[in-house]
C-alpha positions in Angstrom: 0.0 0.0 0.0 1.4 3.4 -1.0 1.5 5.9 1.8 2.3 9.5 2.3 2.7 9.0 6.0 6.1 8.5 7.6 7.2 5.0 8.2 5.4 3.5 11.3 7.9 2.4 13.9 5.8 1.5 16.9 4.0 -1.7 17.8 0.6 0.0 17.5 1.4 2.0 14.3 0.0 -0.7 11.9 -3.3 -0.8 13.8 -3.6 3.0 13.6 -2.7 3.0 9.9 -5.4 0.4 9.2 -8.0 2.6 10.9 -6.7 5.7 9.1 -6.8 4.2 5.6 -10.1 2.4 6.2 -11.8 5.7 7.2 -9.9 7.6 4.5 -11.1 5.3 1.6 -14.6 5.1 3.0 -15.1 8.8 3.2 -13.4 9.2 -0.2 -15.9 6.8 -1.7 -18.8 8.7 -0.1 -17.4 12.0 -1.3 -17.1 10.7 -4.9 -20.6 9.2 -4.8 -22.1 12.5 -3.5 -20.3 14.6 -6.1 -21.4 12.2 -8.9 -25.0 12.3 -7.8 -24.8 16.1 -7.6 -23.5 16.2 -11.2 -26.3 13.9 -12.4 -28.9 16.1 -10.8 -27.4 19.3 -12.2 -27.6 17.9 -15.7 -30.9 16.0 -15.4 -32.8 18.7 -13.7 -31.3 21.8 -15.3 -33.6 24.6 -16.3 -35.8 24.2 -19.4 -38.4 26.6 -20.5 -41.0 23.9 -21.1 -40.5 22.1 -17.8 -42.8 22.7 -14.8 -41.8 22.1 -11.2 -43.2 19.1 -9.4 -44.0 18.7 -5.7 -43.0 15.4 -4.1 -43.6 13.9 -0.6 -40.2 12.1 -0.8 -39.4 8.4 -0.4 -39.7 7.0 3.1 -37.8 3.8 2.3 -34.9 5.7 0.8 -34.7 8.1 3.7 -34.6 5.2 6.2 -31.8 3.5 4.2 -29.6 6.6 4.0 -30.1 7.2 7.7 -29.6 3.7 9.0 -26.7 2.6 6.8 -24.4 5.6 7.9 -25.4 5.1 11.5 -24.4 1.4 11.3 -21.0 2.3 9.7 -20.3 4.9 12.4 -21.1 2.5 15.2 -18.8 -0.1 13.7 -16.0 2.5 13.3 -16.6 3.6 16.9 -16.3 0.1 18.3 -13.2 -0.7 16.3 -11.6 2.6 17.3 -12.5 2.1 20.9 -10.6 -1.2 21.0 -7.5 0.4 19.5 -7.8 3.4 21.9 -8.0 1.0 24.9 -4.9 -0.9 23.8 -2.9 2.3 23.5 -4.3 4.5 26.2 -5.7 2.3 28.9 -3.9 -1.0 29.0 -0.4 -0.1 29.9 1.7 -3.3 29.7 4.6 -4.1 32.2 7.5 -1.8 31.4 11.1 -2.5 30.6 12.2 1.1 31.2 10.6 4.1 32.9 11.2 7.8 32.6 9.5 11.2 32.8 8.9 13.8 30.2 7.9 17.4 31.3 6.7 19.9 28.8 7.2 23.6 29.3 7.4 26.8 27.2 9.1 25.9 24.9 10.9 22.6 25.2 10.7 19.1 26.4 12.5 17.9 29.6 13.5 14.2 29.6 13.9 13.0 33.2 15.9 9.8 33.9 16.5 8.1 37.2 20.0 8.7 38.6 22.1 6.1 40.4 19.4 5.5 43.0 17.1 4.1 40.3 14.2 6.4 41.2 12.6 9.2 39.2 11.8 12.4 41.0 14.8 12.6 43.3 17.8 14.9 43.5 20.1 12.8 41.4 17.7 12.7 38.4 19.4 13.2 35.0 17.5 15.9 33.0 18.0 16.5 29.3 16.4 19.1 27.1 14.6 18.0 23.9 16.4 14.6 23.7 14.4 11.5 24.7 16.7 8.4 24.4 15.2 4.9 24.7 16.2 1.3 23.8 14.6 -0.4 20.7 12.1 -3.2 21.1 11.5 -2.4 24.8 8.2 -1.3 26.4 8.9 2.3 27.6 6.7 3.8 30.3 6.6 7.6 30.4 5.0 9.9 33.0 4.0 13.0 31.0 3.7 16.4 32.8 3.4 20.1 32.0 4.8 23.0 33.9 2.7 25.8 32.4 0.1 25.3 29.7 -1.3 22.4 27.6 1.2 20.9 25.3 0.9 17.8 23.1 3.6 15.1 22.9 3.4 14.0 19.3 5.6 11.5 17.6 4.3 11.1 14.0 6.5 8.0 13.2 4.9 6.2 16.2 1.4 7.4 15.4 1.3 8.7 19.0 -0.1 11.9 20.4 -1.0 12.8 24.0 -1.7 16.1 25.6 0.4 17.2 28.6 -2.0 19.0 31.0 -0.8 21.2 33.9 -1.4 19.6 37.3 -1.8 16.1 35.9 0.6 13.1 35.7 -0.4 11.1 32.6 1.1 7.7 32.1 1.9 6.7 28.5 3.7 3.9 26.9 5.2 2.8 23.6 7.5 0.3 22.0 9.6 1.4 19.1 10.6 -1.3 16.6 13.3 0.4 14.6 16.4 2.3 15.8 16.6 5.9 14.5 16.0 9.6 15.3 12.3 10.7 15.3 10.9 14.2 15.6 8.8 15.2 18.7 6.9 18.4 17.7 4.4 20.0 20.1 1.0 19.6 18.5 -0.8 22.1 20.7 -0.7 25.8 20.2 1.2 26.7 23.5 2.3 30.3 23.0 4.5 32.6 21.0 7.4 30.1 20.7 5.2 27.1 19.8 6.6 26.7 16.3 10.1 26.2 17.8 9.2 23.6 20.4 10.7 20.5 18.8 12.5 17.6 20.4 13.9 14.3 19.2 13.3 10.7 20.1 16.6 8.7 19.8 16.0 5.0 19.6 19.2 2.9 20.2 20.0 -0.8 20.0 20.2 -2.3 23.5 24.0 -2.4 23.7 24.3 1.2 22.5 21.6 2.3 25.0 23.4 0.7 27.9 26.6 2.4 26.9 24.8 5.7 26.6 23.1 5.2 30.0 26.4 4.4 31.7 28.1 7.5 30.1 25.3 9.7 31.5 25.1 7.9 34.9 21.5 6.9 34.4 20.2 4.2 36.7 17.9 1.4 35.5 14.3 1.8 36.8 11.7 -0.7 37.7 7.9 -0.1 38.1 8.3 -0.1 41.9 11.3 2.1 42.0 10.0 4.6 39.6 7.2 5.5 41.9 9.2 5.3 45.1 
């Protein structure tokens, strides 16, 4: 399938893409059908001096069909989308690595546990606009905002989540391909919004371990990260 989207590199990207293209082709087909019908009506019922207007009560069966069929399609799409939403947003699997990301005007702060293995202590390692994680590992992130609403968006992962002041929002992802991926802010957050851009660096396990050792980053566990 040809795609104008960036390559999907997360475990849930294929599912998002299937939904996207399904809805895209469905709405495209409806659009073409409506435009074709409009063209037929324009030609068939164009003005003629010898034609008189007619009054019609409509067609009850046809009206029921074009009401019920779209309703069924929307319900099916809602149910399918709800399952995908739950897998991404609600069912956070056991994590292999945990960290925090804090949004502020106008950059991203990546928080890593220091030697004590706990996030939120004095020895945390904080980096601006660079989020570094290992490939093929389940990453759990606690997303926060210091000021206004921001949106953590990684197009290549098909992932987007608002960061809301006063809330700690748990998110997760597993990236399947090493590389460098853009993290733009997808929420208008002030004058410097257009320059709020970070990078997700996904490294093979050995490279990540060497990077973590170099920056004195401790490994976290689900229990330690909330300690």
